[in-house]
C-alpha positions, -999 to +999 in steps of 0.1 A: -374+761+299-390+773+329-427+767+324-434+751+291-427+714+299-462+706+309-480+724+280-453+707+257-463+674+271-501+681+264-492+692+228-473+659+224-502+638+237-526+655+214-505+656+183-497+619+188-530+610+172-558+590+188-539+567+213-550+590+241-586+578+234-577+541+239-558+545+271-575+569+297-543+571+316-522+582+286-526+618+290-518+617+327-487+596+320-474+619+294-480+650+315-463+635+344-434+623+322-431+657+306-421+672+339-404+641+355-368+651+351-375+683+371-386+663+401-350+666+409-356+702+420-368+689+453-334+673+459-316+702+444-334+728+468-337+710+500-309+684+502-281+696+479-287+732+486-280+741+449-245+731+450-247+713+416-267+723+386-298+702+386-293+693+350-263+672+362-285+648+381-292+613+366-328+624+357-315+648+331-290+624+314-304+610+281-283+579+285-302+570+317-335+574+299-322+555+269-314+525+291-348+528+307-364+527+272-344+497+261-356+478+291-392+490+292-402+489+256-395+453+249-414+444+282-446+461+271-444+459+234-472+433+230-494+448+257-519+477+258-493+497+276-470+501+245-484+536+235-483+547+270-445+536+275-435+551+240-453+584+246-441+586+282-404+582+270-411+606+241-423+632+268-392+628+288-370+632+257-391+662+247-383+678+281-346+671+276-347+686+241-364+718+254-338+720+282-311+720+256-322+753+243-309+774+272-304+752+302-280+726+290-281+688+289-253+662+290-260+646+258-228+627+256-227+615+292-213+592+306-184+598+282-186+636+284-203+656+312-204+689+292-238+706+294-247+713+257-271+742+251-280+762+220-282+795+236-263+809+266-284+833+286-260+859+302-268+870+338-277+906+328-299+910+358-297+907+396-315+874+395-311+846+371-348+841+369-353+876+356-325+871+330-344+840+318-377+858+317-365+888+298-344+868+272-358+863+237-359+825+244-388+829+268-409+837+237-404+801+227-422+791+259-450+815+253-454+799+218-456+764+234-483+777+258-502+792+229-500+759+210-513+739+240-542+764+245-552+762+209-551+724+209-572+723+241-598+748+228-599+730+194-605+696+213-633+712+234-649+727+202-649+691+186-665+677+216-692+702+217-698+696+179-701+660+185-727+664+213-746+691+194-749+672+161-754+638+177-724+623+160-713+592+179-745+587+197-759+551+197-788+547+174-822+539+191 
C-alpha cells in the first residue's frame, strides 16, 4: 500500500463503534499507529540509503508488535487506555495486513525472513512507483479512500442532524 494506511486507520476507528467518543485521543492514536510502521522510511531514505527493503526493519515485523501487545495490553487492561491500546495495535496490524497485499511482510520472523505477499507487482515501467500506481491492486487503495470518505461524510451528516433536531441538547 502506498497511500491507504491513514484512511484505513480512520475506517478502523469509525467502525470500532463508540469508543472514539469516550477517549478524545483515540482517533489520533489510531491514525498515528496506522502509519507508524512506515516511520522507518526516514531511516530507509536518509541513513540506510535504500540498501535494505524497508519491510525488513523491525517496525514491519509482526512478532515485534505481538511482543509489544503482550507487554502493553496487560498493563492497561483495567484503565481507561485499554481501548486506545487495543485499537492502536489493531491499526498497526491492519497496516501489516495491507502491506501483505503487494509489499511483503515477514509474518514468520524471527524463524523465517521471507517477505510474504499476495500479489507480485512486476517492474513493467521505468520507475517502481509507476508500476504500483498502474497495477490493479491500486484499485484497492482507491476503495479504502472511498470507504474513509463515505464514513467521514456520514459522520458529518449525523452531527448536523443532531444539531438541527436538537437531539442531545440539555433540557432547559
